[in-house]
C-alpha positions, 0 to 999 in steps of 0.5 A, a space after each residue: 741496766 737493761 733487763 733489769 726488772 723492778 716489782 713489789 718483794 714479797 714474804 717469798 724474797 725474803 732469803 733475798 733480801 738478807 742476802 741482797 742486805 748482807 752482801 750490801 753492808 758488809 766492806 762496812 762491817 768493820 765502821 758499824 757496830 755490832 747492833 746497829 748493823 745487825 739491825 742495817 742486815 736484819 734477820 729472818 723475823 725482822 725481815 718478814 716484818 718489813 715486808 709485811 708493814 712496809 713496800 719493800 722494792 726488788 731490782 731483779 737483773 736478769 729477772 729471778 736474781 737481785 741486784 737491790 732493794 729498796 723500803 717506803 713507808 707512809 708515816 704522819 702524811 711522811 714519805 721514809 725510804 728505808 734499806 737501800 743496798 744494790 750488791 757490789 757488783 751492781 755499783 753503778 749500774 744504775 739500779 741504784 737511781 731506777 730503785 729511787 725513782 720507782 720508790 719515790 714515786 711510790 709514796 707519791 702516790 700515797 700522797 708524799 710530798 716531802 720523803 727524808 732516809 736516815 745514811 751514817 757517815 761510813 756511807 759516803 758515797 750513797 750521800 752523795 748519790 741522794 745529793 745527786 738526788 735532790 736529796 739535802 741534808 736536813 739538820 737531823 742527828 740521831 743516834 743509830 746504836 753507837 753510831 751517828 745516822 744523819 736524816 737528809 730530806 726532799 720536797 717532790 
């Protein structure tokens, strides 16, 4: 992860965020419903909304090349993480760990003492990663465009 920079994304980063999400989730496309996949990888309008309404962070490695992204927001005093993605060529490099730490710190600074995130069954590696980082299944499972969406939670 040497040389990786974590920074807040802006409107000019929309195309890079879309490319990162598409690259990270493409290997799982067949395991997602079409609507769930579209909602996960976003489109130009939904990424603009997320960049305007959420704190979206980027990992650049080297600076200028997006290796990963994550978003966080506060809802009712509780933090929520969404859109965690690392380009496949950076898997296992520490980029995900750096992004998770940075978004948790951002949400902590906004007064959150609990953070939730949701994931899907095809993302077993992500589930193990979240569990290693103190997240536990909350028992809440919602419908995500015809797929189970599993909530994880962590107290800060």
